[in-house]
VEXBARO-154282 format. One record per residue (C-alpha): residue in three letters; x, y, z; residue number from 1. Coordinates in steps of 0.001 Angstrom, whole numbers. Layout:
BEGIN
NODE code    east   north      up pos
NODE  ALA       X       Y       Z NUM
...
//
This chain:
BEGIN
NODE code    east   north      up pos
NODE  UNK   94737  109073    6645   1
NODE  UNK   98404  108362    7007   2
NODE  UNK   97782  104889    8345   3
NODE  UNK   96684  102251    5821   4
NODE  UNK   95408   99901    8522   5
NODE  UNK   92126   98394    7225   6
NODE  UNK   90774   97980   10761   7
NODE  UNK   91239  101685   11529   8
NODE  UNK   89657  102650    8228   9
NODE  UNK   86762  100277    8899  10
NODE  UNK   86118  101780   12323  11
NODE  UNK   86319  105302   10902  12
NODE  UNK   83936  104390    8055  13
NODE  UNK   81429  102774   10429  14
NODE  UNK   81441  105773   12743  15
NODE  UNK   81104  108164    9785  16
NODE  UNK   78213  106133    8343  17
NODE  UNK   76375  106067   11680  18
NODE  UNK   77018  109773   12146  19
NODE  UNK   75727  110566    8646  20
NODE  UNK   72545  108573    9225  21
NODE  UNK   71963  110189   12593  22
NODE  UNK   72359  113659   11113  23
NODE  UNK   69294  113934    8901  24
NODE  UNK   67985  117374    9911  25
NODE  UNK   71025  118058   11971  26
NODE  UNK   73621  118069    9193  27
NODE  UNK   72871  121571    7821  28
NODE  UNK   72678  122890   11376  29
NODE  UNK   76072  121426   12229  30
NODE  UNK   77548  122795    9009  31
NODE  UNK   76256  126243    9967  32
NODE  UNK   77755  125888   13441  33
NODE  UNK   81170  124972   12029  34
NODE  UNK   81001  127933    9656  35
NODE  UNK   80095  130275   12520  36
NODE  UNK   82877  128831   14689  37
NODE  UNK   85370  129664   11951  38
NODE  UNK   83893  133159   11548  39
NODE  UNK   84055  133764   15301  40
NODE  UNK   87669  132598   15407  41
NODE  UNK   88599  134908   12529  42
NODE  UNK   86753  137843   14106  43
NODE  UNK   88576  137200   17407  44
NODE  UNK   91899  137273   15590  45
NODE  UNK   90925  140548   13896  46
NODE  UNK   90009  142081   17253  47
NODE  UNK   93377  141009   18681  48
NODE  UNK   95227  142515   15703  49
NODE  UNK   93242  145760   15891  50
NODE  UNK   93830  146181   19616  51
NODE  UNK   97543  145357   19260  52
NODE  UNK   97790  147914   16443  53
NODE  UNK   95952  150620   18371  54
NODE  UNK   97820  150012   21636  55
NODE  UNK  101250  148518   20834  56
NODE  UNK  102592  149266   24325  57
NODE  UNK   99733  147465   26021  58
NODE  UNK  100367  143924   27252  59
NODE  UNK   96693  143146   26807  60
NODE  UNK   97381  141654   23362  61
NODE  UNK   99042  138632   25017  62
NODE  UNK   95933  138188   27122  63
NODE  UNK   93749  138388   24010  64
NODE  UNK   95856  135721   22287  65
NODE  UNK   95357  133450   25284  66
NODE  UNK   91616  134045   25019  67
NODE  UNK   91714  133074   21341  68
NODE  UNK   93507  129828   22144  69
NODE  UNK   91082  129097   24974  70
NODE  UNK   88232  129703   22514  71
NODE  UNK   89602  126819   20433  72
NODE  UNK   89336  124607   23510  73
NODE  UNK   85789  125885   24049  74
NODE  UNK   84912  125020   20459  75
NODE  UNK   86293  121504   20957  76
NODE  UNK   84136  121275   24079  77
NODE  UNK   81104  122351   22036  78
NODE  UNK   81729  119578   19538  79
NODE  UNK   82143  117022   22332  80
NODE  UNK   78935  118236   23984  81
NODE  UNK   77044  117881   20704  82
NODE  UNK   78480  114372   20320  83
NODE  UNK   77234  113494   23810  84
NODE  UNK   73785  114926   23024  85
NODE  UNK   73652  112945   19777  86
NODE  UNK   74631  109817   21670  87
NODE  UNK   71786  110431   24081  88
NODE  UNK   69404  110921   21144  89
NODE  UNK   70599  107647   19661  90
NODE  UNK   70066  105768   22924  91
NODE  UNK   66604  107232   23393  92
NODE  UNK   65593  106435   19817  93
NODE  UNK   67102  102946   19971  94
NODE  UNK   65572  101878   23277  95
NODE  UNK   62459  104041   23616  96
NODE  UNK   60084  101448   22159  97
NODE  UNK   61424   98784   24508  98
NODE  UNK   60822  101066   27452  99
NODE  UNK   57335  102017   26305 100
NODE  UNK   58276  105604   25479 101
NODE  UNK   57135  107161   22231 102
NODE  UNK   60057  108924   20541 103
NODE  UNK   59164  110259   17106 104
NODE  UNK   62331  112240   16388 105
NODE  UNK   65780  110848   15733 106
NODE  UNK   67359  113999   17121 107
NODE  UNK   66136  116206   19898 108
NODE  UNK   68923  117024   22308 109
NODE  UNK   71528  117167   19537 110
NODE  UNK   69504  119718   17601 111
NODE  UNK   68724  121861   20652 112
NODE  UNK   72332  121851   21825 113
NODE  UNK   73578  122699   18326 114
NODE  UNK   71142  125615   18012 115
NODE  UNK   72174  126854   21454 116
NODE  UNK   75834  126824   20396 117
NODE  UNK   74949  128578   17119 118
NODE  UNK   73333  131382   19093 119
NODE  UNK   76414  131599   21330 120
NODE  UNK   78672  131893   18297 121
NODE  UNK   76445  134562   16713 122
NODE  UNK   76512  136592   19931 123
NODE  UNK   80319  136269   20091 124
NODE  UNK   80628  137385   16460 125
NODE  UNK   78397  140394   17142 126
NODE  UNK   80469  141276   20203 127
NODE  UNK   83656  141057   18134 128
NODE  UNK   82232  143161   15301 129
NODE  UNK   81216  145791   17845 130
NODE  UNK   84802  145768   19184 131
NODE  UNK   86037  146167   15598 132
NODE  UNK   83971  149364   15348 133
NODE  UNK   80862  148222   13498 134
NODE  UNK   77580  149751   14576 135
NODE  UNK   75053  147048   15406 136
NODE  UNK   71312  147392   15637 137
NODE  UNK   70454  146839   19286 138
NODE  UNK   67251  144976   18382 139
NODE  UNK   69361  142255   16731 140
NODE  UNK   71503  141670   19816 141
NODE  UNK   68429  141708   22080 142
NODE  UNK   66517  139285   19820 143
NODE  UNK   69344  136757   19738 144
NODE  UNK   69825  136986   23508 145
NODE  UNK   66079  136504   23984 146
NODE  UNK   66044  133369   21794 147
NODE  UNK   69062  131971   23626 148
NODE  UNK   67434  132645   27003 149
NODE  UNK   64246  130960   25781 150
NODE  UNK   66196  127820   24838 151
NODE  UNK   68004  127946   28198 152
NODE  UNK   64659  127975   30014 153
NODE  UNK   62900  125402   27826 154
NODE  UNK   61631  122443   29830 155
NODE  UNK   61394  119188   27944 156
//
């Protein structure tokens, strides 16, 4: 931190402590998601480089670069969505007993949303590797799509 303001550091520490406590099961899942986000970003850059190399006269490379930048915005949106889901989990866990609702897990929505985003990143990585020329087993792509569709259709 550039700023040595104790109040700012205190707020940051409190938020980090709450976040760490809320993570429990979720921390390894979030770490995996961040790793996959980085891998997807790198694979997108490789695809852009390959297509620019193969077709230097094509203006499509500018379009691909825009897509890469928009993917960074999408990743930020993913992180914000997970934060919202974790906030909802926190509220449910905090106030469930008062409302007469039995809530055994600390995280439910946060974990489901994170897994859904992990599957999205894996599918994007597979799509990029296919565009890079790698042969993919079709059963793998179908299995991941099937799991993602199952989560999409899960009723809580």
